[in-house]
N, C-alpha and C positions, 0 to 999 in steps of 0.2 A: 096861837099858832096854826096858819092857814092847813087844812089839808087837800090831797089831791089823788085821785082814783085812776089807778092805772090798769091797762090789761093781763087778760092772763097770763100772757106770756112773759110779761114783764115780771109778774108777782111770782113764776115760779125762777126766772133770773134772781130775784132779790133775795126769794127762799134759800138759794146756793149761793146768797152771800157776795153776789156780783153787783158791785159797787157803783152803777148809773142806770139810769132810765132815761129811752130815749124820747124826744117831742112826740114822736108818732106812738109811741107807748101810752102818752097821756089820754084817759077818757075825761077827764073831768081837774078842770085846772083851778090852783087861785094863787095869790099871793104877789104880788113886785118884784122885780128882777133880783137878785140877790139874798129875797128873805129865807127864811129857813121856813120848811113843810114839813109834815107827817104824812106818809105813803101810805095809800091805804090798796087792798085788793078790792075787785067789785062787789065783795060781799061785805065790807066794812073793817076786812082783819089789818091790824097798823103791821106792818114791813118794816119802816125803818124814818129817820129823821136823817131828812139833807138839806141844802137849800139847793134854790132853783135859779133859774135863768132862761126862761122861753125862747131868748133869741139864740140860744145855742141850743145844735142839734142834738150832743148829753144835756138834756135840761135839768137834768136833778143828779147830784152826785150827793151817795150816801155818807155822813157822817157817823150814824152808827142805827145797827139792827133792832138797841133796843132804846125804849120811852126812857129817856137821861133828857137833864138839862143840859145846854150845851153854854159853859161858862167856863172862867178861869180851870176850873177844878179837872173840869172833862179834858181840857187841853193840857192840861198838869201830866195828867195819866198818861192821855196818849204818845207825850213824848217823853215820860221814865219809859215807858214802854219801847216804844222805838230807839231808847238810848240802852237798853236793857242789850235789844238784841246785837247791837255793836261789841260789844264787851269781848269778843271774842279776837278782835283786831287791836285792841290795846299792846302794844310791845310792838307790832310791825309795822306802826306807820299811826302818824301823827295829823291825817289827811283822813275822812272818810264821809261820807255821807251817813248824814244824821238822822233824818226824813227821808222819805222815797214818796210821796204822795199818799195814793192809795194803797199803795201796796202796806204800808204804816199807816191807814186809817185817819190819814189826813191829806183827802183829796184836794187838789189846787196851791199844794205847796209842796217846795223842794226846798229843805237845809242842806248847806255842805257846812264842814268843819274842815279849816287848815290852818294847825297850829293853833288852835284858839281864834281865828278869825273866820266868824260866820257869813257865808256868801247866802242868800234867801234868792228864791222867785217864786212871788203870788202871780199862779196861772188861771184863776180862775173870779170873776164878782163873788161869788158867796164866799170866799177865803177873803177875799179884798174886803168887805163889809166884819170880818170876824178878825182881822189880823190884830184889832186892839185888845182882843181877849188871849189871843196865841201871842204876841211879841214879851209880852212880860214874863211871861212863865217861861219863856226859853232865853231871857236874861238870866231869870233867877237861875234856874236850872244849870245853866254850862256857865255863867258868870264872863262872859266872852270877850277877849279884847277890844272888839269892833265888830259890826255888823255890816254889811254893804246888803244893796238888793240889785240885782239884775235880773227884773222882768220887762221883758221884752215885749213892744208888740205883737213881733211873730205868732207868737203864742195866746197872747192875750185879745187880741183883735176881733176872736168870733166869739167872744165876751163883752166887747162896745168897750175893750182898756185900751190906751195908751202904754208906753214905753216908763217905767221907772229904773235910774239908773242914779244911785245917790247911796251917801251913808247913813245908816240908820244910827247908830251908835256906836261909842268909841271913837276908835283911827284904824285906820286903813292905811298899811303900807303900801309903797306904790312895787316893794317884790315882798312877795311873802315867802319862806325858805321850809321845805315838808321834807319828812322821811321818809322813803317807802323802800324798804326790806333792802337795804344797805348802800342806794342810792339816794340823792339828792335833788331836790326840785324846785324851782322860782316858780312860782304863780302869781299872778297880771291880775288881782279881780275886773278891775276896769277896761282892762282890754283885751282879754281872752275865752277863746270859746266857750260856751254854756255857764257854770261858775267857773269856771275859774281853771279846770283841769281833767282830764276822763279816767276820774276814781274807778269805772265800775270797770276797766282792765286789767285793774291792781292784779289780781291774781293769773290773767293770761302774761302778761309782762312775767312773772316769776317763772309761770310751766314752762313756756316759749325759750327763755335763756337759758333754763336748767337743761339744755337741748344743744346749746352752743358746745364746742371745742374752742382747745388754743386752736387759733388761727384761721378760724372761721371766716367767710366772707360776706356779709350781711347788707341786705338791702330793705332798708325800712321806706316805704311807701306809705303817702298818706301819714308822714310820719309827725304831721302837728311840730311839738317843742320836744320831741326827740325821745318821747322813753323808753319806746322797746329799744331804739337802736343802744342807747346810753345802759339797758339791762346789761344787752347782746357784748356792749364793749367790756363791761365789769366784768362779764364771765370768761373775758378770755380773745374775744374776737380780733382776728390783725386786722381787718378793714372791714369797714361801716360807713354805708354812703345814706342819708336822708333827704329823703325828696319829696316839698309839697309846694302848695303854688303859693300858700302866703308867705309877704318876706317878712312880716311880723314875727309870724307862727316861728320861722327858720332863726332870725334874730335871736330870739327868746331859747332855742335848740343849741346856740352857741355859748350863751349865756350857762347854761345845762352843763354841756359838755364840760364847758372850762371850773364849771363846780365840784364835778364828779373828776377833773383830771383826765380826761380818756378824748379821746381826738375821733373826731368823723368826718367825712364831705360831707356839705351838706348844697343839695340840689335845688335851684328852685324851678319847678317846671309844673306841667298839667300832667297829673299819673297817667293819662288814657295815651298823652302822645308820649312819652317818657319811655312806657313801655314798649310800646310799639315800635320806635326808632330804634331802641337798646341795640347795641351789636352783640346779638348772645355767643354770637363764636369765639368773641375774643373777650368779652366781661362775662363770667359767671360768678352765680353766686352760691352758698352752702343755706343759705335761708335767707327768703323773703316775708315781709310779714307785708301782707294787704289787710289795712283797716281803714277802708271808704267812710264818707258819712253816709247817712237814708237815705240809699239810691228811692225807695219806697216811702211816701211820705201818705200816702195814701193806696187803697189796694188798687185803683186803677193803674197803679205803676207800677206794677210789682214785674208784668212779663218785662219792661222796659229796664227794668233796675237785673232781674235775671240777665238780661243779652247782657249786659253793662258789667256784671258779677263774670261770666264766663269769658267774657272778652279780657278782661282784666287777667284771669284765674290763667288761662289758654297762654299770654304773654308773658307771663310769671314763671309757665313750665318750659319755656321756649330758653330761659336763662338760667334757669335752675340746673344747675349740676348734677348728673346722673347720684341718686342716694340723698341728694338734697331734702331739703326740710321747707315747706310752705306754711304760713299761718294768714287763716283767711277768716275775713268775717264780717258779716252783715249786724247791722244797728237798727236795720228797719221790724217792725212786728210781724208787718204784711208778709216778710220772708220767711218764711220756717224754715225749719233745721233739716226738712225734706228738702226742700227747694232750692237752700244751698249746696247741699249733698248730690243734686240732681246738677249743680250748673258747675261741682267739680266733675264729674263722673263725665259730663258730654265735653267740656274741657279736656280732661286725662283723651276721651277715645279722640278727638281731633287731633294731639300732640305724638298719638303712638304710643302712649306707657300707662303703665299700673300706678294706681294709688292705693297707698294704706292709711288709714287713719290713725292716727295714735294717741291723739287726745280729743275729745269732747269739751268744747269751751264756751262758758257762760258768763256772765257779767257777776262780778265779783258778793259775796254776802252783803254787802251795805247795800245793794240795788236788788229788794228782797223780789224772788218771785213765789207768787203767791196762786195758787192751783186754781184758787175761784175766781181769778181777775188774769183773761188770757193774757191781755195788751202787757201784765207787769213782764212778761218776758218778752226781753226784744234785743238782746244781746246775743247773739250764738256765733259759731265757728270751730274749726276744725284747725289740728296742728297734723297735716299731711307729711307723709313721704313718699318720694316720687321714685319709680324704678323701673 
């Protein structure tokens, strides 16, 4: 195994179990793209084993901070540890994230389970080279009905990789039915966003819907396939409106509504346009959910993302009934909880209202937040009350 040497700043981060080495951290490099390498500080002390890709800004991703052999037994142990973390979800759902990349000490791979059908993303060259060690263990441990790979070029292009969209094992039906806290949803692994469903919002859907009272009128913006709105309807909402720009997402939302035997109006529209043009005096809501896509995919985009969030929040407060509830989220690591809180306060000031934070909302436990890995906390939100 080739050896690389990193500078002192990187060495300190690695000693704190931060799993990345940036290209600018490397003082002495070796190995071909995708190779396993051992990482050492300037004095020669071992720090970890990872895989290298000099073409990427994140040049080394650490697999282990101990001197171990990277083989099938290694992956079996890592997978079993990841699966044990999800045991608490058993009985609540038959769909969860089984492997969450660095947060489960398996950088470069995501694995989701949908009622025994696995969806995977392989996002790095190093993990691409290791898939023949990992995948057999995944099959043996989970005995899946099928495995679908949805590795998109958007995340893989920095690694010099293209799209992989294919069945790897078994069979993948056109629709997979999953259960979540009393609701049912259909997942289309081939056509849906991400690896099939926004599993990270599971707990937030439970929390938000628990505030719904009989007769509530609910607006679900960036509704995607309707999960927040459907949970609200199942908790007694009288009127639910789902707004999304994607025709395909709304078609699937209508299927999910029928599956749960609840009704909602579906509106295909750009969220910014819809909220700006909404006639607040005549059409108000008791609960509004704002779950936008990541506006800040890079740090330089943070200011623009916050401007967009402030606008969405301000327009939502305009059409929220006095004493109504607003659930607002950001799924960008670069937008901090403090940033989001400030955006809420500025929007409330513009609208001349006061805001109470009822709940602090984060990604569910199958998307672990590891304190040593700051970027593993990406989803944050608030459930707010306006008065």
